[in-house]
TORMARRO-733475 format. One line per field, with one value per residue (C-alpha): residue in three letters; x, y, z. Coordinates in nm, 4 decimals. Example, Ala and Ser with C-alpha at 12.3 -4.5 7.8 and 13.67 -1.06 7.14 Angstrom:
// TORMARRO-733475
aa: [Ala, Ser] .
xx: [1.2300, 1.3670] .
yy: [-0.4500, -0.1060] .
zz: [0.7800, 0.7140] .
END
This chain:
// TORMARRO-733475
aa: [Met, Thr, Thr, Ile, Gln, Thr, Val, Ala, Phe, Asp, Asp, Gln, Lys, Pro, Gly, Thr, Ser, Gly, Leu, Arg, Lys, Lys, Thr, Asn, Val, Phe, Met, Gln, Pro, His, Tyr, Leu, Glu, Asn, Phe, Val, Gln, Ala, Ile, Phe, Asn, Ala, Ile, Gly, Gly, Val, Arg, Gly, Lys, Thr, Leu, Val, Leu, Gly, Gly, Asp, Gly, Arg, Phe, Tyr, Asn, Asp, Arg, Ala, Val, Gln, Ile, Ile, Leu, Arg, Met, Ala, Ala, Ala, Ser, Gly, Ala, Ala, Lys, Val, Ile, Val, Gly, Gln, Gly, Gly, Val, Leu, Ser, Thr, Pro, Ala, Ala, Ser, Asn, Leu, Ile, Arg, Gln, Arg, Lys, Thr, Asp, Gly, Gly, Ile, Ile, Leu, Ser, Ala, Ser, His, Asn, Pro, Gly, Gly, Glu, Asp, Glu, Asp, Phe, Gly, Ile, Lys, Phe, Asn, Met, Ala, Asn, Gly, Gly, Pro, Ala, Pro, Glu, Ser, Val, Thr, Glu, Ala, Met, Phe, Arg, Glu, Ala, Ser, Val, Leu, Val, Ser, Tyr, Asn, Ile, Thr, Glu, Thr, Ala, Asp, Ile, Asp, Leu, Gly, Ala, Leu, Gly, Glu, Thr, Glu, Ile, Gly, Gly, Met, Ala, Val, Glu, Val, Val, Asp, Cys, Val, Ala, Asp, Tyr, Ala, Ala, Leu, Met, Glu, Thr, Leu, Phe, Asp, Phe, Asp, Ala, Ile, Arg, Ala, Met, Phe, Ala, Gly, Gly, Phe, Thr, Met, Arg, Phe, Asp, Ala, Met, Cys, Ala, Val, Thr, Gly, Pro, Tyr, Ala, Thr, Glu, Ile, Leu, Glu, Gly, Arg, Leu, Gly, Ala, Ala, Ala, Gly, Thr, Val, Thr, His, Gly, Thr, Pro, Leu, Pro, Asp, Phe, Gly, Gly, Met, His, Pro, Asp, Pro, Asn, Pro, Thr, Trp, Ala, His, Glu, Leu, Met, Asp, Glu, Met, Met, Gly, Pro, Asn, Ala, Pro, Asp, Phe, Gly, Ala, Ala, Ser, Asp, Gly, Asp, Gly, Asp, Arg, Asn, Met, Val, Val, Gly, Arg, Gly, Ile, Tyr, Val, Ser, Pro, Ser, Asp, Ser, Leu, Ala, Val, Leu, Ala, Ala, Asn, Ala, His, Leu, Ala, Lys, Gly, Tyr, Ala, Lys, Gly, Leu, Ala, Gly, Val, Ala, Arg, Ser, Met, Pro, Thr, Ser, Ala, Ala, Val, Asp, Arg, Val, Ala, Val, Asp, Leu, Gly, Ile, Ala, Ala, Tyr, Glu, Thr, Pro, Thr, Gly, Trp, Lys, Phe, Phe, Gly, Asn, Leu, Leu, Asp, Ala, Gly, Arg, Ala, Thr, Leu, Cys, Gly, Glu, Glu, Ser, Phe, Gly, Thr, Gly, Ser, Asp, His, Val, Arg, Glu, Lys, Asp, Gly, Leu, Trp, Ala, Val, Leu, Met, Trp, Leu, Asn, Ile, Leu, Ala, Val, Arg, Lys, Gln, Ser, Val, Ala, Asp, Ile, Leu, Ala, Ala, His, Trp, Ala, Lys, Tyr, Gly, Arg, Asn, Tyr, Tyr, Ser, Arg, His, Asp, Phe, Glu, Gly, Val, Asp, Lys, Asp, Lys, Ala, Asp, Leu, Met, Met, Gly, Ser, Leu, Arg, Lys, Ser, Leu, Ala, Gly, Leu, Pro, Gly, Thr, Gln, Ile, Glu, Gly, Leu, Thr, Ile, Ser, Ala, Ala, Asp, Asp, Phe, Ala, Tyr, Thr, Asp, Pro, Val, Asp, Gly, Ser, Val, Ser, Ser, Lys, Gln, Gly, Val, Arg, Ile, Leu, Phe, Glu, Asp, Gly, Ser, Arg, Ile, Val, Met, Arg, Leu, Ser, Gly, Thr, Gly, Thr, Gln, Gly, Ala, Thr, Leu, Arg, Val, Tyr, Leu, Glu, Gln, Tyr, Ala, Glu, Ala, Gly, Phe, Asp, Arg, Asp, Pro, Gln, Glu, Ala, Leu, Ala, Ser, Val, Ile, Arg, Ala, Ala, His, Glu, Leu, Ala, Gln, Ile, Thr, His, Phe, Thr, Gly, Arg, Thr, Glu, Pro, Asp, Val, Ile, Thr] .
xx: [3.8755, 3.8549, 3.9411, 3.7044, 3.8141, 3.5410, 3.4666, 3.3423, 2.9847, 2.9374, 2.5873, 2.6536, 2.6090, 2.4088, 2.1160, 1.9676, 1.9028, 2.1710, 2.1817, 1.8435, 1.7835, 1.5491, 1.5984, 1.7157, 1.9918, 2.1252, 2.0939, 2.3382, 2.6703, 2.9012, 2.6660, 2.5762, 2.9227, 3.0924, 2.8938, 2.9437, 3.3188, 3.2984, 3.1286, 3.4014, 3.6751, 3.5092, 3.4951, 3.8574, 3.7912, 3.6102, 3.8991, 3.8396, 3.5095, 3.1602, 2.8651, 2.4863, 2.3121, 1.9508, 1.6800, 1.3095, 1.2572, 1.1806, 1.2674, 1.6429, 1.6940, 1.7710, 2.0332, 2.1937, 2.2396, 2.4250, 2.6504, 2.7336, 2.8138, 3.0585, 3.2195, 3.2512, 3.4216, 3.6617, 3.7493, 3.8345, 3.5322, 3.5253, 3.1490, 2.8202, 2.4946, 2.2027, 1.8292, 1.6521, 1.5812, 1.7962, 1.5065, 1.5457, 1.3510, 1.5578, 1.4942, 1.5627, 1.8923, 1.9862, 1.8965, 2.1126, 2.4113, 2.3843, 2.3031, 2.5754, 2.8253, 2.9126, 3.1148, 2.8073, 2.5649, 2.4374, 2.0628, 1.8954, 1.5871, 1.4225, 1.2038, 0.8552, 0.9170, 0.7385, 0.9167, 0.9501, 1.1777, 1.0601, 1.0399, 1.2933, 1.5865, 1.8316, 2.1345, 2.2823, 2.5438, 2.4745, 2.7558, 2.8542, 2.6069, 2.3270, 2.2572, 2.2874, 2.6305, 2.6936, 2.7611, 3.1375, 3.1142, 2.8580, 3.0743, 3.3694, 3.1575, 3.0863, 3.4548, 3.5494, 3.2732, 3.3865, 3.7400, 3.6794, 3.8682, 3.8092, 3.6238, 3.6829, 3.4369, 3.4473, 3.3224, 3.0935, 2.7449, 2.4612, 2.4204, 2.0940, 1.9503, 1.6325, 1.8051, 1.8910, 2.2438, 2.6005, 2.7904, 3.0828, 3.2066, 3.5803, 3.6619, 3.4032, 3.1278, 2.7681, 2.5084, 2.1414, 1.9206, 1.5530, 1.5382, 1.1668, 1.2378, 1.5242, 1.3163, 1.0082, 1.2193, 1.3481, 0.9917, 0.8928, 1.1600, 1.0163, 0.6391, 0.3880, 0.2750, 0.0518, -0.1478, -0.1805, -0.2794, -0.5498, -0.6805, -0.7183, -0.8801, -1.1318, -1.2570, -1.0197, -1.0012, -0.7288, -0.6228, -0.2564, -0.1824, 0.1635, 0.1272, 0.2737, 0.6056, 0.8677, 0.6804, 0.4143, 0.5891, 0.6986, 0.3473, 0.1820, 0.4155, 0.3865, 0.0267, -0.1489, 0.1014, 0.2153, -0.0479, -0.3590, -0.5034, -0.7620, -0.6448, -0.6641, -0.5719, -0.2670, -0.3637, -0.1353, 0.1028, 0.3041, 0.6082, 0.6129, 0.8891, 0.6555, 0.4579, 0.1564, 0.1526, 0.1008, 0.2934, 0.4255, 0.4117, 0.1928, 0.0070, -0.3615, -0.3117, -0.1466, -0.2920, -0.6410, -0.7851, -0.6995, -0.8226, -1.1573, -1.2048, -1.1036, -1.3372, -1.6237, -1.9209, -1.7648, -1.4153, -1.1978, -1.0642, -0.7191, -0.5472, -0.1864, 0.0322, 0.4011, 0.6149, 0.8419, 1.1304, 0.9426, 1.0809, 0.7750, 0.4301, 0.0877, -0.1522, -0.5282, -0.8018, -1.1664, -1.2776, -0.9602, -0.6223, -0.3111, -0.0472, 0.3115, 0.3975, 0.1075, 0.1963, 0.5504, 0.4175, 0.1641, 0.4262, 0.6665, 0.3967, 0.2966, 0.6206, 0.6480, 0.3483, 0.5641, 0.8016, 1.1040, 1.0636, 0.9268, 1.2268, 1.1441, 1.3079, 1.6523, 1.5315, 1.3445, 1.4571, 1.2686, 1.3662, 1.3374, 1.0320, 0.8429, 0.5917, 0.6912, 0.4214, 0.6779, 0.8736, 0.5779, 0.5807, 0.9534, 0.9044, 0.6337, 0.8561, 1.1591, 1.3747, 1.5830, 1.4338, 1.6597, 1.5864, 1.7934, 1.8051, 1.5939, 1.7528, 1.7620, 2.1412, 2.1304, 1.9693, 2.2489, 2.4917, 2.2145, 2.1030, 2.4569, 2.5398, 2.2286, 2.0875, 1.7675, 1.5471, 1.2662, 1.3065, 1.0665, 1.0185, 0.7040, 0.7638, 0.5972, 0.9130, 0.9308, 1.1782, 1.3803, 1.7226, 1.6427, 1.7898, 1.9400, 1.6687, 1.3091, 1.0873, 0.7315, 0.6172, 0.7798, 0.5636, 0.2498, 0.3325, 0.3993, 0.0525, -0.1015, 0.0754, -0.0583, -0.4108, -0.3976, -0.2932, -0.5084, -0.8144, -0.9213, -0.9811, -0.7305, -0.9702, -0.9996, -0.6224, -0.5708, -0.8441, -0.6858, -0.3418, -0.4598, -0.6533, -0.3279, -0.0747, -0.2749, -0.2775, -0.0137, -0.2192, 0.0200, 0.0371, 0.2922, 0.2301, 0.4412, 0.4935, 0.6419, 0.8451, 0.9177, 1.1851, 1.4997, 1.6440, 1.3199, 1.2999, 1.6578, 1.5803, 1.2779, 1.4736, 1.7575, 1.5199, 1.3528, 1.6877, 1.7843, 1.4628, 1.5044, 1.6991, 1.4241, 1.1284, 1.1303, 0.8775, 0.6746, 0.3123, 0.1436, -0.2064, -0.2567, 0.0524, 0.3633, 0.6983, 0.9217, 1.2217, 1.3414, 1.6523, 1.8131, 1.8393, 2.1899, 2.2671, 2.5673, 2.5772, 2.5978, 2.7983, 3.0703, 3.0452, 2.9871, 2.7931, 2.5218, 2.4037, 2.1268, 1.8909, 1.5670, 1.4184, 1.2242, 0.9765, 0.8456, 0.5466, 0.4745, 0.1702, 0.3753, 0.2810, 0.5594, 0.6468, 0.9367, 1.0430, 1.3024, 1.3794, 1.3664, 1.6609, 1.4575, 1.3147, 1.4672, 1.3178, 1.3073, 1.2735, 1.0128, 0.9313, 0.8100, 0.6201, 0.5590, 0.2863, 0.2159, -0.0103, -0.0489, -0.3937, -0.4909, -0.8583, -1.0771, -0.9140, -1.1688, -1.1000, -0.9900, -0.6114, -0.6261, -0.8894, -0.6970, -0.3830, -0.5472, -0.3760, -0.0370, -0.0808, -0.1586, 0.1400, 0.3719, 0.2617, 0.3036, 0.6391, 0.8019, 0.6156, 0.5534, 0.3267, 0.5587, 0.8625, 0.7097, 0.3802, 0.2062, -0.0982, -0.1792, 0.0345, 0.0361, 0.0192, -0.1164, -0.0365] .
yy: [-0.4312, -0.4263, -0.1354, -0.1240, 0.0486, 0.2709, 0.5455, 0.8870, 0.9932, 1.3487, 1.4009, 1.3804, 1.7482, 1.7890, 2.0296, 2.2233, 1.8975, 1.6568, 1.4330, 1.3181, 1.0915, 0.8174, 0.5086, 0.2970, 0.5526, 0.4936, 0.1185, 0.1274, -0.0457, 0.1847, 0.4882, 0.5027, 0.3845, 0.6550, 0.9333, 0.7934, 0.7829, 1.1404, 1.2429, 1.0754, 1.2423, 1.5846, 1.5843, 1.4810, 1.1104, 0.9249, 0.7488, 0.7498, 0.9365, 0.8574, 0.9012, 0.8743, 0.6826, 0.6268, 0.7141, 0.7498, 0.3823, 0.4304, 0.1614, 0.0803, 0.2370, -0.1042, -0.1976, 0.1467, 0.1422, -0.1898, -0.0627, 0.2579, 0.0661, -0.1545, 0.1463, 0.3348, 0.0318, 0.0065, 0.3744, 0.3363, 0.4919, 0.4254, 0.3936, 0.4345, 0.4891, 0.3548, 0.3912, 0.0592, -0.1055, 0.1606, 0.4045, 0.7490, 1.0700, 1.3682, 1.5768, 1.2714, 1.2207, 1.5831, 1.5312, 1.2188, 1.3934, 1.6723, 1.4643, 1.2098, 1.4739, 1.2767, 1.3990, 1.4187, 1.1850, 1.0452, 1.0733, 0.8723, 1.0515, 1.2284, 1.4049, 1.4707, 1.3004, 0.9717, 0.6446, 0.3101, 0.1358, 0.3688, 0.6780, 0.8847, 0.8331, 1.0712, 1.1030, 1.3962, 1.4623, 1.6591, 1.8257, 1.7915, 2.0663, 1.8434, 2.0651, 2.0036, 2.0467, 2.4052, 2.4898, 2.4795, 2.1137, 2.0062, 2.1683, 1.9667, 1.6507, 1.7251, 1.7877, 1.4586, 1.2681, 1.4088, 1.2664, 0.9491, 0.6397, 0.3957, 0.3354, 0.1133, -0.1411, -0.4243, -0.7617, -0.8949, -1.0256, -0.7855, -0.6485, -0.7283, -0.3784, -0.4974, -0.5814, -0.2961, -0.2940, -0.2926, -0.5123, -0.4514, -0.4662, -0.4996, -0.3332, -0.0555, -0.0436, -0.0392, 0.0717, 0.0215, 0.2609, 0.3362, 0.6995, 0.7418, 0.7358, 0.9896, 1.2244, 1.1980, 1.2776, 1.5925, 1.7046, 1.6682, 1.9228, 2.1780, 2.1488, 2.1243, 1.7656, 1.7912, 2.0798, 1.9049, 1.5792, 1.7643, 1.9153, 1.5712, 1.4405, 1.7239, 1.6030, 1.7732, 1.5765, 1.5548, 1.3759, 1.3291, 1.1893, 1.0331, 0.9541, 0.6008, 0.7678, 0.7825, 1.0056, 0.7417, 0.5666, 0.8988, 1.0480, 0.7322, 0.7132, 1.0825, 1.1713, 0.8480, 0.6961, 0.9948, 1.2628, 1.0467, 1.1209, 0.8625, 0.5454, 0.6013, 0.9687, 0.8832, 0.7555, 0.5945, 0.5442, 0.2479, 0.3500, 0.1713, 0.1571, 0.3116, 0.5205, 0.3103, 0.4681, 0.8092, 1.1237, 1.2023, 1.5798, 1.7408, 2.0024, 2.0425, 1.8698, 1.5500, 1.5313, 1.5556, 1.2875, 1.4951, 1.8135, 1.6530, 1.5450, 1.8822, 2.0719, 1.8248, 1.8358, 1.6089, 1.7562, 1.7149, 2.0235, 2.0030, 1.8317, 1.7891, 1.5902, 1.5218, 1.4149, 1.1323, 1.1980, 1.3865, 1.7359, 1.9047, 1.9750, 2.0940, 2.2398, 2.2596, 2.3765, 2.2786, 2.4377, 2.6436, 2.5817, 2.7427, 2.8429, 2.7600, 3.1310, 3.2110, 2.9125, 3.0421, 3.3859, 3.2454, 3.0202, 3.3134, 3.5313, 3.2586, 3.0675, 3.2091, 2.9922, 2.6782, 2.6120, 2.5586, 2.9112, 3.0947, 3.3284, 3.4614, 3.4395, 3.5653, 3.6249, 3.4666, 3.3666, 3.2823, 3.1845, 3.4654, 3.3176, 3.2816, 3.5580, 3.8536, 3.7743, 3.6688, 3.9917, 4.1874, 3.9717, 4.0305, 4.4084, 4.3809, 4.1658, 4.3854, 4.1010, 4.0474, 3.8998, 3.7390, 3.6652, 3.3789, 3.1759, 2.8612, 2.5636, 2.4839, 2.4871, 2.8676, 2.8824, 2.6840, 2.9701, 3.1923, 2.9171, 2.8259, 3.1913, 3.2380, 3.5003, 3.3113, 3.0728, 2.9975, 2.9400, 2.8605, 2.8074, 2.8359, 2.4797, 2.3453, 2.3502, 2.4972, 2.4434, 2.5912, 2.5747, 2.2374, 2.0683, 2.1931, 2.0655, 2.1600, 1.9390, 1.8474, 1.6877, 1.9653, 2.2218, 2.0168, 1.9910, 2.3656, 2.4265, 2.1845, 2.3627, 2.6995, 2.5608, 2.4084, 2.7382, 2.9799, 2.7531, 2.8890, 2.7246, 2.7464, 2.9781, 3.2100, 3.2241, 3.3111, 3.5770, 3.7409, 3.7269, 3.8946, 4.1577, 4.2549, 4.2189, 4.2242, 3.9362, 3.8475, 3.6716, 3.4171, 3.1233, 2.9115, 2.7827, 2.4861, 2.3983, 2.0492, 1.8498, 2.1530, 2.1009, 2.2245, 2.4000, 2.5908, 2.6769, 2.8077, 3.0169, 3.1658, 3.2554, 3.3963, 3.6178, 3.7340, 3.8203, 4.0308, 4.2326, 4.3152, 4.6395, 4.7987, 4.6961, 4.9506, 5.2254, 5.0265, 4.9235, 4.5904, 4.4750, 4.8037, 4.7431, 4.9621, 4.7821, 4.9432, 4.7084, 4.3947, 4.1880, 3.8449, 3.7745, 3.7444, 3.6669, 3.7550, 3.5387, 3.7745, 3.5191, 3.3960, 3.6465, 3.3813, 3.4980, 3.3053, 3.4609, 3.3901, 3.2646, 3.3665, 3.6561, 3.9100, 4.1605, 4.4044, 4.6360, 4.9699, 4.8367, 4.5623, 4.2888, 4.0589, 3.7961, 3.5530, 3.2953, 3.0240, 2.6774, 2.4138, 2.1904, 1.9148, 1.7316, 1.4410, 1.4881, 1.8017, 2.1311, 2.2608, 2.6277, 2.7753, 3.1028, 3.2682, 3.5321, 3.7711, 4.0647, 4.2403, 4.3417, 4.5468, 4.4483, 4.1899, 3.8780, 3.6207, 3.6301, 3.3257, 3.3652, 3.2918, 3.5622, 3.8104, 3.7398, 3.7392, 4.0530, 3.9417, 3.5989, 3.7560, 3.9889, 3.6943, 3.5059, 3.8140, 3.9254, 3.5830, 3.4772, 3.1421, 3.0046, 3.1212, 2.9466, 2.6391, 2.5820, 2.5766, 2.7890, 2.6511, 2.5210, 2.1529, 2.2226, 2.5241, 2.5667] .
zz: [-1.3559, -1.7336, -1.9615, -2.2573, -2.5776, -2.7169, -2.9661, -2.8549, -2.9275, -3.0516, -2.9059, -2.5329, -2.4490, -2.1257, -2.1249, -1.8351, -1.6471, -1.7613, -2.0670, -2.1986, -2.4939, -2.6011, -2.3860, -2.6786, -2.7427, -2.3919, -2.4474, -2.7396, -2.6691, -2.4715, -2.4787, -2.1095, -2.0087, -2.2135, -2.0500, -1.6996, -1.7616, -1.8918, -1.5661, -1.3625, -1.5690, -1.5515, -1.1711, -1.1325, -1.0915, -0.8134, -0.6423, -0.2693, -0.3070, -0.1823, -0.4169, -0.4029, -0.6828, -0.7783, -1.0246, -1.0827, -1.1663, -1.5332, -1.7899, -1.7928, -1.4482, -1.2930, -1.5525, -1.5539, -1.1746, -1.1913, -1.4713, -1.2832, -0.9648, -1.1520, -1.3189, -0.9892, -0.8359, -1.1295, -1.0901, -0.7221, -0.5502, -0.1773, -0.1410, -0.3258, -0.1348, -0.3383, -0.2969, -0.2365, -0.5707, -0.7344, -0.6942, -0.5403, -0.5911, -0.7029, -0.3872, -0.1696, -0.3540, -0.2864, 0.0776, 0.1006, -0.0579, 0.1966, 0.5040, 0.4409, 0.3215, 0.0080, -0.2883, -0.5096, -0.6763, -1.0039, -1.0648, -1.3403, -1.4624, -1.7520, -1.4950, -1.6318, -1.9688, -2.0515, -1.9702, -2.1457, -2.3931, -2.6710, -2.4517, -2.2551, -2.0207, -1.8578, -1.6337, -1.4439, -1.1787, -0.8595, -0.6722, -0.3063, -0.2111, -0.3449, -0.6448, -1.0208, -1.1740, -1.2916, -1.6543, -1.6077, -1.5021, -1.7642, -2.0315, -1.9004, -1.9268, -2.2921, -2.3636, -2.1988, -2.3782, -2.7136, -2.6871, -2.4851, -2.6057, -2.3159, -1.9906, -1.6874, -1.5492, -1.2969, -1.4114, -1.1395, -1.0737, -1.0049, -0.6534, -0.4720, -0.4428, -0.2756, 0.0517, 0.2888, 0.4245, 0.3016, 0.0600, -0.1753, -0.5329, -0.5857, -0.2546, -0.2976, -0.0347, -0.1600, 0.0958, 0.0097, 0.2066, 0.2631, 0.1558, 0.2212, 0.5946, 0.5693, 0.3564, 0.5776, 0.8845, 0.7128, 0.6325, 1.0002, 1.0944, 0.8507, 0.8936, 1.1765, 1.1304, 1.4397, 1.2899, 0.9535, 1.1265, 1.3203, 0.9970, 0.8405, 1.1597, 1.1342, 0.7977, 0.5520, 0.2259, -0.0334, -0.3510, -0.4455, -0.7922, -0.7941, -1.1671, -1.1283, -1.0533, -0.7818, -0.5332, -0.4671, -0.1755, -0.0217, -0.0443, 0.0891, 0.3886, 0.4767, 0.3842, 0.4746, 0.7169, 0.9234, 0.8697, 0.8816, 0.5386, 0.4367, 0.2666, -0.1071, -0.0810, -0.2937, -0.6387, -0.8972, -0.6073, -0.7382, -0.9468, -1.2835, -1.5481, -1.8079, -1.5560, -1.6427, -1.9876, -1.8283, -1.9124, -1.5617, -1.5985, -1.3293, -1.5287, -1.6183, -1.9542, -1.8340, -1.4817, -1.6323, -1.4060, -1.0989, -1.2668, -1.3545, -0.9931, -0.8480, -1.0801, -1.0271, -0.7906, -0.5264, -0.5248, -0.2151, -0.0388, -0.1899, -0.4802, -0.5855, -0.8235, -0.8686, -1.1634, -1.2727, -1.0334, -0.7621, -0.8061, -0.9600, -0.8246, -0.9266, -0.6690, -0.7155, -0.4819, -0.4994, -0.8249, -0.8707, -1.0320, -0.8806, -1.1339, -1.0312, -1.0321, -0.7989, -0.5822, -0.5344, -0.4394, -0.1905, -0.0296, 0.0065, 0.1636, 0.4108, 0.4738, 0.8266, 0.9222, 0.8882, 1.1778, 0.9559, 0.8155, 1.1205, 1.1311, 0.7860, 0.4452, 0.3493, -0.0043, -0.2946, -0.6415, -0.9586, -1.3094, -1.5623, -1.7439, -1.4132, -1.3436, -1.1278, -0.8675, -0.6073, -0.6631, -0.5244, -0.2124, -0.1720, -0.1849, 0.0807, 0.3038, 0.2473, 0.1189, -0.1955, -0.5124, -0.7739, -1.1405, -1.2848, -1.6069, -1.6324, -1.4574, -1.0872, -1.0883, -1.1073, -0.7624, -0.5974, -0.5352, -0.3942, -0.1567, -0.0508, 0.0137, 0.2272, -0.0093, -0.0901, 0.1070, -0.1397, -0.5130, -0.7928, -1.1632, -1.3707, -1.4893, -1.1735, -0.9633, -0.6133, -0.3323, -0.0495, 0.1102, 0.2749, -0.0356, -0.3611, -0.5927, -0.6475, -0.4343, -0.5274, -0.2041, 0.0018, -0.1800, -0.1149, 0.2554, 0.2734, 0.1275, 0.3777, 0.6650, 0.5456, 0.5044, 0.8538, 1.0138, 0.8140, 0.8142, 0.4765, 0.1400, -0.1438, -0.3288, -0.0290, 0.0180, -0.3498, -0.3396, -0.0344, -0.1960, -0.5184, -0.3229, -0.1503, -0.4300, -0.7546, -1.0003, -1.2570, -1.5225, -1.6638, -1.9039, -2.0876, -2.4391, -2.5499, -2.9156, -2.8935, -3.1445, -3.3641, -3.6315, -3.4566, -3.7614, -3.8147, -3.4448, -3.4510, -3.7591, -3.5848, -3.2719, -3.4814, -3.6753, -3.3540, -3.1949, -3.4969, -3.4610, -3.0899, -3.1251, -3.3329, -3.1167, -2.8278, -2.8909, -3.1452, -3.0954, -3.1540, -3.0585, -2.8760, -2.6621, -2.6616, -2.6363, -2.3736, -2.3976, -2.5729, -2.5078, -2.4921, -2.1196, -1.9753, -1.6119, -1.4007, -1.0893, -0.7890, -0.5918, -0.8275, -1.1143, -1.3820, -1.6875, -1.8740, -2.2003, -2.4552, -2.1865, -2.3578, -2.5508, -2.3425, -2.4833, -2.2222, -2.2617, -2.0961, -1.9080, -1.7385, -1.9825, -2.0930, -2.3515, -2.3072, -2.5664, -2.5413, -2.6709, -2.3993, -2.3195, -2.1496, -2.4508, -2.6422, -2.9882, -3.2013, -3.0175, -2.7760, -2.8206, -2.4942, -2.5041, -2.1656, -2.1412, -1.8547, -1.7763, -1.4411, -1.3153, -1.0100, -1.0372, -1.2081, -1.0705, -1.1896, -1.5632, -1.7601, -1.8067, -2.1803, -2.2224, -2.0095, -2.2124, -2.5573, -2.6889, -2.5545, -2.7192, -3.0572, -3.0220, -2.9500, -3.2611, -3.4793, -3.3404, -3.3694, -3.6864, -3.5211, -3.7925, -4.0721, -3.9261, -3.7594, -3.9397, -3.6013, -3.5222, -3.1776, -2.8899, -2.7954, -2.4223, -2.2363, -1.8663] .
END
């Protein structure tokens, strides 16, 4: 073991999903090592502990895994379980932590952000329940990183991570595992593979775009290998360090190849995509796009059709910016519905306490209590199970859902790479105006309430404030604005727009939301502060 003297970095504050920076920032001398040591210090050290380690395979993943293994050994860890090749999807990592009852895990990913030497990299710690570290722990990481003067590392040759089995570094066991098999086995306990297999055998067609990211091997094994989908159902199925130059974010803008096919004349019955680390999903039917908010609501309404959820749901939870569509399902089912800040870590206590079974975010994340992360492939399999049982198209299922519950027209507008100082000024100005907004009219809409969302966790009583500005209208329309914590450059302004309709379900969402969109721009003075007139991405 060697103790390396270092100097603290002042920019290692984790966001909603860990620490994300440009890859070349992490490649600076001591930068990754400092933050890893800060993680170890913040969790009370790793001596005698067992950890899970892996990442989405993006550029620098292979080197980072070797460095972390050597540091864990130097700090006295008993064992580290590593995905083969150092690669591990985020939901599979959560599953491993839970199944093997480890003390937590380190996941290397910048999720849906582009990969490559000039693109993005990230690292986060998941707790023993398999979920992302809560704010109290990430704040401790930042404190430790800010005062760090040294880190420990073992000097040794690289471990062969391609070979399954166990070896050691300085007395610490290193077990390399095939996590595709473990994950696939978990999915078989939750869904009726026989019914889905019969659907494929009957001529059902599908396209799954893995976006050259980590889900490729999982989707190929499960969809083509176990469920009998035709060879070639999974496209872009080989994970690449730069994601093949793709932006591995499964939304209509970046998964345009899938969208073109699904909206074309020879579209398959069902389409789906997943992101860089496998925790997000996009679902598309033949000729129809399913918004993440609608997807969550449909899954909640139909979860009982899957064997793993046949006994019903304890409750549902959504992030505050996500549409209220699932709330209407919860009322119908007579179960609790929770509204939390953005960030999957806020669902952890609800899941652990048995208060919620299904959770979802508008940012293409859906999951359940089977792990403590959102899970892209899980959501796709849930949809397939529902389609196999109901024997209806995606369009027919959506139409029936809206006829029963009404439709929450919904969209998110992203203004990317905005100057952070200007974005902060805009949000500050908007917050100052909130108290005077109720009762005023704009674009023919009357504001009923306006606030800066704060959340008190019903399980542990912890409070999270300044989680996003909400502007609510008397007719049920809603505007939410917040600055995202998942980017690596500048700020991303996210504007969430919602309007409830009891009839007229076939309108274009942007048309249905036109007055709400204009109101958002005027209220926040987006162009004045940012110089932007149009969003970069619309989902």
